C-alpha positions in Angstrom: 111.9 -135.4 95.3 110.2 -133.1 92.7 107.9 -136.3 91.9 107.3 -137.2 95.2 106.2 -133.4 95.9 104.3 -133.6 92.6 102.3 -136.8 93.9 101.8 -135.2 97.6 100.3 -132.3 95.8 98.5 -134.0 93.5 96.8 -136.4 96.2 95.7 -133.3 98.1 94.5 -131.6 95.2 92.6 -134.7 94.5 91.3 -134.9 97.9 90.1 -131.1 97.7 88.5 -131.7 94.4 86.6 -134.6 95.9 85.6 -132.6 99.0 84.8 -129.5 97.0 82.7 -131.8 94.4 80.9 -133.5 97.2 79.9 -129.9 99.1 79.2 -128.0 95.9 76.2 -130.1 94.4 74.2 -131.2 97.6 70.7 -132.6 96.8 67.6 -131.6 98.6 67.3 -135.1 99.8 70.3 -134.6 101.6 69.2 -131.7 103.5 65.1 -131.7 103.6 62.9 -133.9 105.9 60.9 -136.8 104.6 57.1 -136.0 104.4 54.2 -138.1 103.3 51.0 -136.3 102.3 47.5 -137.3 100.9 45.9 -135.6 98.0 42.4 -136.0 97.3 41.3 -135.6 93.7 37.8 -134.3 92.4 37.9 -136.7 89.5 37.8 -140.4 88.8 40.6 -142.5 87.4 38.7 -143.0 84.3 39.3 -139.5 83.1 42.9 -140.2 82.4 43.6 -136.8 81.7 42.0 -134.9 84.8 43.1 -137.5 87.0 46.3 -138.0 85.3 47.6 -134.4 86.0 47.2 -135.1 89.6 49.3 -138.4 89.1 52.0 -136.3 87.1 52.3 -133.9 89.8 52.8 -136.4 92.8 55.4 -138.4 90.5 57.4 -135.1 89.9 57.4 -134.1 93.3 58.7 -137.4 94.3 61.4 -137.7 91.7 62.7 -133.8 92.3 63.1 -134.8 96.2 64.5 -138.3 95.7 61.6 -139.6 97.5 61.8 -137.4 100.2 58.6 -135.5 99.7 55.8 -138.2 98.8 52.1 -137.5 98.1 49.8 -140.3 97.7 46.6 -139.6 95.2 43.2 -140.6 96.2 40.6 -140.4 93.1 37.0 -139.2 93.9 35.1 -141.2 96.6 38.1 -142.9 97.9 38.5 -140.5 101.1 35.7 -137.8 100.3 33.3 -137.3 97.4 34.6 -135.2 94.6 32.7 -132.1 95.4 33.8 -132.2 98.8 37.8 -131.7 98.3 37.9 -128.2 99.3 36.4 -129.1 102.7 38.8 -132.0 103.4 41.9 -129.5 102.6 40.3 -126.7 104.8 39.8 -128.9 108.1 43.1 -130.9 107.5 41.5 -134.2 106.6 44.2 -134.2 103.5 47.2 -132.0 103.0 46.0 -131.0 99.5 43.4 -131.7 97.0 43.2 -131.2 92.9 39.7 -130.0 92.3 38.1 -127.0 90.4 37.1 -123.8 91.7 33.7 -123.7 89.9 32.4 -126.5 92.3 32.4 -124.5 95.2 30.7 -121.3 94.2 27.9 -122.0 96.6 30.7 -121.0 99.3 31.6 -117.9 97.2 31.3 -117.4 93.6 34.5 -115.5 93.7 35.7 -119.5 93.3 34.8 -119.4 89.7 37.6 -117.0 88.8 39.8 -119.7 89.7 38.5 -122.2 87.2 36.1 -120.3 84.5 33.2 -118.0 84.2 30.9 -117.7 81.4 32.2 -115.6 78.4 35.4 -115.5 79.7 38.9 -116.2 78.6 40.6 -119.2 77.0 43.3 -121.1 78.3 46.1 -119.0 77.2 44.1 -115.6 78.3 43.5 -117.2 81.9 47.0 -118.3 82.1 48.3 -114.7 81.3 45.7 -113.0 83.9 47.1 -115.2 86.6 50.5 -114.6 86.1 50.8 -111.2 84.5 47.4 -109.8 85.2 47.4 -109.8 89.1 45.0 -113.0 89.1 47.6 -115.0 91.4 47.9 -112.5 94.1 44.1 -111.7 94.2 43.1 -115.2 94.5 45.7 -115.9 97.2 44.4 -113.2 99.4 40.9 -114.8 98.7 41.9 -118.3 99.5 43.1 -117.3 102.9 39.7 -116.8 104.0 39.1 -120.5 103.2 42.3 -121.8 104.7 43.9 -123.1 101.8 46.7 -122.1 99.5 46.0 -122.4 95.6 48.1 -123.3 92.5 47.0 -123.9 88.8 47.2 -127.4 88.1 45.6 -128.0 84.8 43.9 -126.4 81.9 40.3 -127.7 81.9 37.7 -128.5 84.4 33.9 -130.0 85.3 32.8 -132.6 87.4 29.5 -134.4 88.3 27.0 -137.3 88.3 25.7 -136.6 85.0 25.4 -139.7 82.9 22.5 -141.2 85.0 20.6 -138.3 85.3 20.8 -137.8 81.3 20.1 -141.6 80.8 16.9 -141.5 83.0 15.5 -138.2 81.4 15.8 -136.3 85.0 17.6 -133.6 82.7 17.5 -132.8 79.2 21.3 -131.8 78.7 24.7 -131.8 80.4 28.0 -130.8 79.9 31.4 -131.7 80.9 35.1 -130.7 79.3 35.5 -131.6 75.5 35.2 -134.5 72.9 37.8 -136.9 74.7 36.3 -137.1 77.8 32.7 -136.9 76.8 33.5 -139.7 74.4 35.0 -141.6 77.5 32.0 -141.0 79.6 29.5 -142.2 76.9 27.4 -139.3 76.4 27.0 -140.3 72.8 25.5 -143.5 73.5 22.3 -141.8 74.9 22.1 -139.0 73.1 23.3 -137.5 69.6 23.0 -133.7 69.8 26.1 -131.8 70.7 26.0 -128.1 71.0 28.6 -125.7 70.9 30.4 -123.4 71.6 30.6 -124.0 75.4 30.6 -120.4 76.2 30.1 -120.9 80.2 33.8 -122.0 80.5 36.0 -120.9 77.8 39.4 -122.0 79.4 38.6 -123.7 82.6 41.9 -124.6 84.9 41.9 -127.0 87.9 43.9 -126.0 90.8 45.9 -127.7 93.4 44.3 -126.6 96.8 47.1 -127.1 99.8 46.0 -126.8 103.5 47.3 -123.2 104.2 49.2 -124.5 107.7 50.9 -127.2 105.8 51.9 -125.1 103.1 53.6 -122.4 105.2 55.4 -125.3 107.0 57.0 -126.6 103.8 60.7 -125.8 103.2 61.3 -123.3 100.3 62.7 -125.8 98.2 59.5 -128.1 98.6 57.6 -125.3 97.7 59.5 -124.5 94.7 59.1 -128.2 93.5 55.5 -128.0 94.1 55.1 -125.0 91.9 57.1 -126.6 89.1 55.0 -129.9 89.6 52.0 -127.9 88.9 53.2 -125.9 86.2 54.2 -129.3 84.4 50.9 -130.7 85.1 49.1 -127.7 83.5 51.1 -127.7 80.2 50.8 -131.8 80.2 47.2 -131.6 80.4 46.4 -128.9 78.0 48.6 -130.2 75.4 46.9 -133.8 75.7 43.5 -132.2 75.5 44.6 -130.2 72.5 45.7 -133.4 70.8 43.1 -135.9 71.6 39.9 -133.7 71.3 40.1 -133.4 67.4 40.3 -137.1 66.8 37.5 -137.7 69.4 35.1 -134.9 67.7 35.7 -136.8 64.1 35.2 -140.1 65.4 31.8 -138.7 67.4 30.8 -136.8 64.1 31.6 -140.2 62.1 29.4 -142.3 64.3 26.3 -140.1 64.0 26.8 -137.2 66.8 25.0 -134.1 65.4 27.1 -131.1 65.9 24.7 -128.2 66.2 25.7 -124.5 67.1 24.0 -122.1 69.3 22.2 -119.7 67.4 23.1 -116.0 67.7 20.3 -114.8 69.6 20.7 -117.5 72.1 24.2 -116.5 72.4 23.5 -113.2 72.8 20.5 -113.6 75.5 22.8 -115.7 77.6 25.6 -113.3 77.3 23.4 -110.5 78.6 22.2 -112.8 81.5 25.6 -113.5 82.3 26.3 -109.8 82.7 23.2 -109.4 84.8 24.7 -112.0 87.1 28.1 -110.4 87.5 26.6 -106.9 88.3 24.1 -108.7 90.9 26.9 -110.3 92.5 29.5 -107.5 92.6 26.7 -105.3 94.1 26.6 -107.8 97.1 30.0 -109.6 97.5 33.1 -107.5 97.9 35.5 -110.0 97.2 34.0 -111.0 94.0 33.8 -107.3 93.0 37.6 -106.9 93.7 38.6 -109.7 91.4 36.1 -109.2 88.7 37.2 -105.7 88.4 40.8 -106.9 87.8 39.9 -109.6 85.5 37.0 -108.1 83.2 39.4 -105.0 81.5 42.1 -107.8 81.2 39.8 -110.3 79.4 38.8 -107.4 77.1 42.2 -106.5 76.2 43.2 -110.1 75.4 40.1 -110.6 73.2 41.5 -107.8 71.2 44.7 -109.3 70.5 43.3 -112.7 70.0 41.3 -111.4 67.4 44.4 -110.0 65.3 46.9 -112.9 66.4 44.7 -116.0 66.3 41.2 -115.9 65.1 41.9 -114.5 61.4 44.2 -117.1 60.8 42.2 -120.0 61.8 39.3 -119.0 59.7 41.8 -118.6 56.7 43.0 -122.3 57.0 39.8 -123.8 57.8 38.3 -122.3 54.4 41.3 -123.9 52.5 40.2 -126.3 49.6 42.4 -128.9 51.0 40.3 -128.9 54.5 37.3 -130.1 52.8 36.9 -133.4 54.5 33.6 -135.0 55.8 33.9 -132.7 59.3 35.1 -129.4 58.5 32.8 -128.5 55.9 29.8 -128.6 58.3 31.6 -126.5 60.8 33.7 -124.2 58.8 30.6 -121.5 58.6 30.8 -121.5 62.3 34.3 -121.5 63.4 33.6 -117.9 64.1 31.6 -119.2 67.1 33.7 -122.1 68.2 37.2 -119.8 68.0 35.8 -116.8 69.1 33.4 -114.7 67.1 32.1 -111.5 68.3 28.9 -111.7 70.4 27.9 -108.1 70.9 31.1 -106.5 72.5 32.4 -110.1 73.5 33.7 -113.2 71.9 32.9 -116.9 72.6 36.0 -118.8 73.2 35.7 -122.3 74.3 36.0 -126.0 73.9 33.5 -127.6 75.8 30.0 -128.4 74.4 26.8 -129.5 75.9 25.0 -132.9 75.0 21.2 -132.8 74.6 18.7 -135.6 74.5 16.2 -133.1 72.5 16.8 -131.3 69.4 16.3 -128.4 69.8 17.8 -127.7 73.4 14.7 -125.9 75.0 14.6 -126.4 78.5 17.9 -124.6 79.6 21.3 -126.0 80.8 22.2 -128.6 83.5 25.7 -127.6 85.3 26.7 -129.7 88.4 28.4 -126.9 90.0 25.0 -124.8 90.4 26.6 -121.7 88.6 23.7 -119.4 88.6 24.2 -117.4 85.1 23.3 -120.9 83.7 19.9 -121.1 85.2 19.2 -117.4 84.9 19.5 -117.7 81.0 17.1 -120.8 81.0 14.4 -118.5 80.2 16.2 -116.6 77.8 17.2 -119.6 76.1 13.5 -121.0 75.3 13.4 -118.5 72.3 11.8 -119.4 69.0 15.4 -119.5 67.5 15.9 -122.9 69.8 12.6 -124.1 69.0 13.0 -124.5 65.0 15.5 -126.6 63.1 19.1 -126.5 63.9 21.2 -123.9 62.1 21.9 -124.6 58.5 25.6 -125.0 57.5 26.2 -124.2 54.0 28.8 -126.5 52.3 
């Protein structure tokens, strides 16, 4: 009797346990709708890190939703040209895009804060401003005017049809992202001069732009998955570039590329020209001014902190005897520029560099995004400091 009662109870308990187990852990796939989106990228497939971050995002979203939410990625030019991704997202041609805000400064210079501005933050500092300095909230408000919702989705940026122009001599110099991508694009095959630091974009970050109506329609779990996927893509991109760039720089240097630092007078001239531009834009553009007045003091505080926690340690390690290899001695005296030396009251923090057909670089800078500070700096950069030999680096 007791045995039969126990078995009946066990059977009921077992059934109840199965039922509880079934209802206690519902998956997103069981409760959420099936969606199919298209993502237009501003980047070509050949740039495996920039384009690859978009691939990582769509894979992450699919896996986390058991393929209920599928996004198909298209490279630059497959649906729209790389510099028209924002337009495609705004008008609903595609549900979302992976691009860089600096491509759209012609629409509004405020877009630059989404990626990078000259003499700005490095990647860690930019991330800190976005998450803890009010950057996300300020840009979310700005994006609404363009019918998009933006999420940081990477940590580097820049795009354009620069190789043919550089090869044909239409332009004298060009910049992209850093050694890893520059090597892939073959800039070293048509020019040998590589200028640093890349003061025009210290820590550029691409973003995922999502049509605002489509974003608002997403269930909350899908929004959370999208946010997490973009964060994963950002982490992956930054770590991959940090892993690949040192090797690429070493290979470029060993193959004959000449690393040439911008001189202090040139850096100061470009810095001053940039500040003039910010003042001019702020006087005319209330949106820009609102974001800039939040971003600038935050950047200044970050610089103070990084000089204490990062710069001196890097300088010490770079000067150690065991670091005397074929590349480092030529760079050692200029690490203060490459990693954030003071320029007036500022620092230059960047990973990108400029390729120049001529040495010295004398006509100014080419920039696919049309960022005005670079062009205003042209006259300042035609200084005698750039018309002589490259700065001598003591051994």
